[in-house]
VEXMAR-824383 format. One record per residue (C-alpha): residue number from 0; chain; x, z, y. Coordinates in steps of 0.2 Angstrom, whole numbers, plus 5000, padded with zeros to 4 digits. Example, Ala and Ser with C-alpha at 12.3 -4.5 7.8 and 13.67 -1.06 7.14 Angstrom:
REM residues 2
nr->0&kette->A&xx->5062&zz->5039&yy->4978
nr->1&kette->A&xx->5068&zz->5036&yy->4995
This chain:
REM residues 92
nr->0&kette->A&xx->4994&zz->5055&yy->4908
nr->1&kette->A&xx->5010&zz->5047&yy->4916
nr->2&kette->A&xx->5021&zz->5052&yy->4929
nr->3&kette->A&xx->5013&zz->5055&yy->4946
nr->4&kette->A&xx->5027&zz->5056&yy->4955
nr->5&kette->A&xx->5028&zz->5037&yy->4960
nr->6&kette->A&xx->5018&zz->5036&yy->4977
nr->7&kette->A&xx->5017&zz->5022&yy->4990
nr->8&kette->A&xx->5033&zz->5028&yy->4997
nr->9&kette->A&xx->5045&zz->5025&yy->4985
nr->10&kette->A&xx->5040&zz->5007&yy->4979
nr->11&kette->A&xx->5054&zz->4995&yy->4982
nr->12&kette->A&xx->5042&zz->4983&yy->4988
nr->13&kette->A&xx->5028&zz->4992&yy->4997
nr->14&kette->A&xx->5039&zz->5004&yy->5007
nr->15&kette->A&xx->5042&zz->4990&yy->5018
nr->16&kette->A&xx->5026&zz->4987&yy->5022
nr->17&kette->A&xx->5025&zz->5003&yy->5032
nr->18&kette->A&xx->5037&zz->4996&yy->5044
nr->19&kette->A&xx->5024&zz->4984&yy->5049
nr->20&kette->A&xx->5010&zz->4994&yy->5051
nr->21&kette->A&xx->5022&zz->5004&yy->5066
nr->22&kette->A&xx->5026&zz->4986&yy->5073
nr->23&kette->A&xx->5007&zz->4981&yy->5071
nr->24&kette->A&xx->4998&zz->4997&yy->5074
nr->25&kette->A&xx->5011&zz->5010&yy->5084
nr->26&kette->A&xx->5018&zz->5025&yy->5073
nr->27&kette->A&xx->5004&zz->5037&yy->5074
nr->28&kette->A&xx->4991&zz->5024&yy->5067
nr->29&kette->A&xx->5004&zz->5020&yy->5054
nr->30&kette->A&xx->5004&zz->5038&yy->5047
nr->31&kette->A&xx->4987&zz->5039&yy->5045
nr->32&kette->A&xx->4987&zz->5022&yy->5038
nr->33&kette->A&xx->5001&zz->5027&yy->5025
nr->34&kette->A&xx->4991&zz->5044&yy->5022
nr->35&kette->A&xx->4975&zz->5036&yy->5016
nr->36&kette->A&xx->4984&zz->5024&yy->5007
nr->37&kette->A&xx->4994&zz->5036&yy->4997
nr->38&kette->A&xx->4978&zz->5044&yy->4993
nr->39&kette->A&xx->4968&zz->5028&yy->4990
nr->40&kette->A&xx->4984&zz->5024&yy->4976
nr->41&kette->A&xx->4984&zz->5041&yy->4968
nr->42&kette->A&xx->4965&zz->5039&yy->4965
nr->43&kette->A&xx->4969&zz->5023&yy->4956
nr->44&kette->A&xx->4983&zz->5032&yy->4946
nr->45&kette->A&xx->4971&zz->5047&yy->4939
nr->46&kette->A&xx->4957&zz->5033&yy->4937
nr->47&kette->A&xx->4968&zz->5021&yy->4927
nr->48&kette->A&xx->4979&zz->5033&yy->4915
nr->49&kette->A&xx->4985&zz->5019&yy->4905
nr->50&kette->A&xx->4986&zz->5004&yy->4917
nr->51&kette->A&xx->5003&zz->4995&yy->4915
nr->52&kette->A&xx->5019&zz->4997&yy->4924
nr->53&kette->A&xx->5012&zz->4981&yy->4933
nr->54&kette->A&xx->4999&zz->4988&yy->4938
nr->55&kette->A&xx->5005&zz->5002&yy->4946
nr->56&kette->A&xx->5022&zz->4996&yy->4953
nr->57&kette->A&xx->5012&zz->4981&yy->4961
nr->58&kette->A&xx->4992&zz->4982&yy->4960
nr->59&kette->A&xx->4988&zz->4999&yy->4964
nr->60&kette->A&xx->4999&zz->5000&yy->4979
nr->61&kette->A&xx->4993&zz->4984&yy->4987
nr->62&kette->A&xx->4973&zz->4987&yy->4983
nr->63&kette->A&xx->4978&zz->5006&yy->4990
nr->64&kette->A&xx->4986&zz->4994&yy->5007
nr->65&kette->A&xx->4972&zz->4985&yy->5007
nr->66&kette->A&xx->4958&zz->4997&yy->5006
nr->67&kette->A&xx->4966&zz->5010&yy->5019
nr->68&kette->A&xx->4970&zz->4993&yy->5033
nr->69&kette->A&xx->4950&zz->4989&yy->5028
nr->70&kette->A&xx->4946&zz->5007&yy->5031
nr->71&kette->A&xx->4954&zz->5008&yy->5049
nr->72&kette->A&xx->4953&zz->4991&yy->5053
nr->73&kette->A&xx->4938&zz->4982&yy->5047
nr->74&kette->A&xx->4941&zz->4964&yy->5045
nr->75&kette->A&xx->4962&zz->4965&yy->5046
nr->76&kette->A&xx->4965&zz->4969&yy->5031
nr->77&kette->A&xx->4966&zz->4952&yy->5023
nr->78&kette->A&xx->4977&zz->4946&yy->5038
nr->79&kette->A&xx->4990&zz->4961&yy->5036
nr->80&kette->A&xx->4992&zz->4961&yy->5017
nr->81&kette->A&xx->4996&zz->4940&yy->5017
nr->82&kette->A&xx->5008&zz->4942&yy->5034
nr->83&kette->A&xx->5017&zz->4955&yy->5024
nr->84&kette->A&xx->5018&zz->4947&yy->5008
nr->85&kette->A&xx->5024&zz->4930&yy->5015
nr->86&kette->A&xx->5037&zz->4936&yy->5024
nr->87&kette->A&xx->5042&zz->4950&yy->5007
nr->88&kette->A&xx->5042&zz->4931&yy->5002
nr->89&kette->A&xx->5053&zz->4924&yy->5013
nr->90&kette->A&xx->5064&zz->4940&yy->5012
nr->91&kette->A&xx->5065&zz->4940&yy->4993
């Protein structure tokens, strides 16, 4: 199995998502969302041990964060992830 030390908080792209969550939902709820997403991310890594680097670096974190926001705020995940994507695109 690949190294499992690659987590959301170490992700160059997605670690900024946490700040977006704090801004939108507050620190306490952002932590809940982030922790749930971290578990989702690790679950994807375990379920797909032969996943390529792009999937592990970009797809899995995006899916995990989407699922987590949707878990806590039904119906908001798409707009939250789109907003983040737009902001990241402008930064890059």
